[in-house]
C-alpha positions in Angstrom: -4.7 -9.6 22.8 -5.1 -11.7 19.6 -6.7 -9.3 17.2 -5.8 -6.1 15.3 -6.4 -2.8 17.1 -6.7 0.3 14.9 -5.6 3.6 16.5 -5.4 7.2 15.5 -2.4 9.0 17.0 -1.8 12.7 17.6 -1.6 15.1 14.8 2.0 15.3 13.6 1.9 19.0 12.4 0.9 20.2 15.9 3.7 18.3 17.5 6.1 19.6 14.8 5.2 23.1 15.9 6.0 22.2 19.5 9.3 20.6 18.4 10.3 23.8 16.6 9.5 26.0 19.6 11.5 23.8 22.0 14.5 23.1 19.8 15.1 26.5 18.2 13.7 28.4 21.2 16.2 26.5 23.5 19.1 27.4 21.2 18.1 31.0 21.1 17.6 31.2 24.8 21.1 29.7 25.5 22.6 32.3 23.2 20.6 35.2 24.7 20.5 34.4 28.4 23.6 32.1 28.6 21.7 29.8 30.8 22.7 26.1 30.4 19.3 24.9 31.8 17.7 25.6 28.3 19.6 22.5 27.1 16.7 20.5 28.5 14.4 22.2 26.1 16.6 21.2 23.2 16.8 17.6 24.5 13.0 17.5 25.0 12.6 18.7 21.3 14.9 15.9 20.1 12.9 13.3 22.1 9.7 14.6 20.6 11.2 14.4 17.1 11.7 10.6 17.5 7.9 10.2 17.8 7.2 11.5 14.3 5.8 8.9 11.9 4.6 9.2 8.3 2.2 6.6 6.9 1.9 6.5 3.1 -1.3 5.3 1.3 -1.9 1.5 1.6 0.7 1.2 4.3 0.5 0.7 8.0 2.6 1.0 11.2 2.4 -1.6 14.0 3.3 0.0 17.3 5.0 -1.8 20.2 5.8 -0.4 23.7 8.6 -2.5 25.2 7.3 -5.7 23.5 3.6 -5.0 24.1 1.3 -4.5 21.1 -0.3 -1.1 21.3 -2.1 -0.8 18.0 -1.9 -0.3 14.2 -2.0 2.9 12.2 -3.5 2.1 8.8 -4.6 5.6 7.7 -2.2 7.6 5.7 -0.9 10.9 7.1 1.7 12.6 9.3 1.4 11.6 13.0 3.2 11.7 16.3 3.3 8.8 18.8 5.1 8.0 22.0 8.8 8.3 21.2 9.4 5.0 23.0 7.2 3.1 20.6 8.7 0.6 18.2 7.3 1.2 14.7 7.1 -1.8 12.3 6.1 -1.1 8.7 3.7 -3.5 7.0 2.5 -2.8 3.5 -1.2 -3.2 2.7 -0.8 -3.1 -1.0 -1.6 -6.0 -3.3 1.5 -8.1 -4.1 2.2 -10.6 -6.9 4.0 -13.9 -6.3 5.0 -16.0 -9.3 6.2 -19.3 -7.8 9.0 -21.4 -9.2 8.2 -24.3 -11.6 7.8 -27.4 -9.4 8.1 -31.0 -10.5 5.2 -33.0 -9.0 3.1 -36.0 -9.7 -0.5 -35.7 -10.8 -3.3 -37.9 -9.7 -2.3 -40.6 -12.2 1.4 -40.5 -11.1 2.6 -38.7 -14.2 5.4 -36.2 -13.5 4.4 -32.6 -14.5 5.9 -29.1 -14.2 3.6 -26.6 -12.6 3.7 -23.1 -11.2 1.2 -20.6 -9.8 0.6 -16.9 -9.9 -0.8 -15.5 -6.6 -2.2 -12.0 -5.9 -2.4 -11.3 -2.1 -2.3 -8.6 0.5 -2.2 -8.3 4.3 -5.6 -8.1 5.8 -4.8 -8.4 9.6 -1.5 -6.7 10.6 -1.5 -8.3 14.0 -1.4 -11.8 12.6 1.1 -10.9 9.9 3.4 -9.3 12.4 3.2 -11.8 15.4 1.5 -15.1 14.4 4.2 -16.0 11.9 7.9 -15.4 11.7 8.1 -13.9 8.3 4.8 -13.5 6.5 6.3 -13.0 3.0 8.3 -16.2 3.3 5.2 -17.9 4.8 3.3 -17.0 1.6 5.9 -18.5 -0.6 6.3 -21.8 1.3 2.5 -22.3 1.8 1.8 -21.5 -1.8 4.2 -24.1 -3.0 2.7 -26.7 -0.6 -0.8 -25.9 -1.8 0.2 -26.3 -5.5 1.8 -29.7 -4.7 -1.4 -30.8 -3.0 -3.6 -29.6 -5.8 -1.6 -31.3 -8.5 -2.0 -34.6 -6.7 -5.8 -34.2 -6.6 -6.4 -34.0 -10.4 -4.9 -35.7 -13.5 -3.1 -33.6 -16.1 -5.5 -34.7 -18.9 -8.5 -36.9 -19.4 -7.5 -40.4 -20.8 -10.9 -42.1 -21.3 -9.2 -45.0 -23.2 -7.6 -46.2 -19.9 -10.7 -45.9 -17.9 -9.7 -42.6 -16.3 -12.7 -40.5 -17.3 -12.2 -37.5 -15.0 -14.6 -34.5 -15.1 -11.9 -32.1 -13.8 -8.4 -32.0 -15.2 -5.5 -29.6 -14.7 -5.3 -28.8 -18.4 -8.9 -28.3 -19.4 -10.8 -27.3 -16.2 -9.1 -23.9 -15.7 -11.9 -22.3 -13.7 -12.5 -25.2 -11.4 -8.8 -25.8 -10.7 -8.2 -22.1 -10.0 -11.1 -22.0 -7.6 -9.8 -25.0 -5.7 -6.3 -23.6 -5.7 -7.5 -20.2 -4.3 -9.5 -21.9 -1.6 -6.6 -24.2 -0.6 -4.1 -21.3 -0.4 -6.6 -19.0 1.5 -7.0 -21.6 4.2 -3.3 -21.9 4.6 -2.6 -18.2 4.7 -5.5 -17.2 7.0 -3.2 -17.9 10.0 -1.0 -15.0 8.8 -3.9 -12.6 8.2 -3.3 -12.8 4.4 -6.2 -12.2 2.0 -6.0 -14.1 -1.4 -7.2 -11.9 -4.2 -6.5 -14.3 -7.1 -4.7 -17.6 -7.6 -4.3 -19.4 -10.9 -1.9 -21.8 -12.6 0.8 -19.8 -14.5 2.6 -22.8 -16.1 1.6 -26.4 -16.8 3.4 -29.0 -18.8 4.5 -32.6 -18.6 8.0 -33.2 -17.2 10.8 -33.4 -19.8 11.3 -37.2 -19.4 7.7 -38.0 -20.6 6.9 -34.9 -22.6 7.7 -36.6 -26.0 5.8 -39.7 -25.2 2.7 -37.8 -24.0 2.9 -35.6 -27.1 2.8 -38.6 -29.4 -0.1 -40.0 -27.4 -2.1 -36.8 -27.7 -1.4 -36.8 -31.5 -2.5 -40.4 -31.7 -5.7 -39.6 -29.8 -6.4 -36.7 -32.1 -5.8 -38.9 -35.2 -8.1 -41.6 -33.9 -10.8 -39.0 -33.1 -10.5 -37.6 -36.6 -10.6 -41.0 -38.2 -13.7 -41.8 -36.2 -15.4 -38.7 -37.6 -14.3 -39.5 -41.1 -15.7 -43.1 -40.9 -18.9 -41.9 -39.3 -19.4 -39.4 -42.2 -18.4 -41.9 -44.9 -21.0 -44.4 -43.6 -23.7 -41.8 -43.6 -22.8 -40.7 -47.2 -22.7 -44.3 -48.5 -26.1 -45.0 -46.9 -27.5 -41.9 -48.5 -26.1 -42.8 -51.9 -27.6 -46.3 -51.8 -30.9 -44.9 -50.7 -31.0 -42.3 -53.4 -30.1 -44.8 -56.1 -32.8 -47.1 -55.0 -35.4 -44.4 -54.7 -34.8 -42.9 -58.2 -34.3 -46.3 -59.8 -31.1 -45.2 -61.4 -29.6 -48.7 -61.4 -30.7 -52.0 -59.9 -28.0 -53.4 -57.7 -27.9 -56.9 -56.2 -26.3 -57.6 -52.9 -22.9 -58.4 -54.4 -22.8 -55.1 -56.4 -23.9 -53.2 -53.4 -21.1 -54.7 -51.4 -18.6 -53.7 -54.0 -20.0 -50.2 -54.3 -19.9 -49.8 -50.5 -16.3 -51.0 -50.5 -15.2 -48.6 -53.2 -17.0 -45.6 -51.7 -15.5 -46.3 -48.2 -12.0 -46.5 -49.8 -12.5 -43.2 -51.6 -14.0 -41.4 -48.6 -11.7 -42.6 -45.9 -8.4 -42.7 -47.9 -5.6 -40.2 -47.2 -4.9 -39.8 -50.9 -7.0 -39.1 -53.9 -8.4 -42.3 -55.5 -7.1 -43.5 -58.9 -10.1 -44.8 -60.9 -9.8 -48.1 -62.7 -12.1 -48.8 -65.7 -13.5 -52.3 -65.7 -14.6 -53.4 -69.2 -15.6 -56.9 -68.2 -18.0 -58.3 -65.6 -17.7 -57.6 -61.9 -15.5 -60.6 -61.4 -13.2 -60.1 -64.3 
């Protein structure tokens, strides 16, 4: 048998009534009739009491008879089963697993620190009980392995300046990475009958030995991008100024004066500090 079998055992309250009659009736009969044979009624009641099992909501009991799988009780209630059954409790509730921060290399070989948050639950009690040794430890080990594999598939960030123009990165493509992580973990945990409800990255950062260097690089990239926008806007404003001056015939500028004006405007618009005007009382070259 390689699949889960759901069973509904006998009503526990009915057998509880039988137990009370046998146990206390046997005691009363011994006292009243002084007949030792009523001891067997008491022993029978004790054996019946061993078969009582209580299943709470979102819990289950896996039943074994001398090593043979009999079935699983997954409906909550008070039941009675064969007293010789071995009862193994398996929770069907959703569980959280926050993995440890692992140091791994991303696709570009950069060391990063990464962890994942996993929400899972047991879907098949037979696989969880018998196909793996310890399904909770199996979840932890396989999740760590899946995270290591995922980190090696994508770069931490997109560095287009080095020719690594990746569409999906660990830092920016949260939905895509989470979907790939969930699929990878689900494939690994299916052997244990585990259902993955959610999987996402809980922590992501560069490793300590390269964190400062990468931070400076990100800052430099941001500065270059900002400068690019400033220059692009300054060129547009200079072009508009020259066009308006020419259209309204405010002043006639030759090529030399245009070049000087463009130079001054670019310095003013692209400079980090406020410009200090200088009055020229002579010609352009004096």
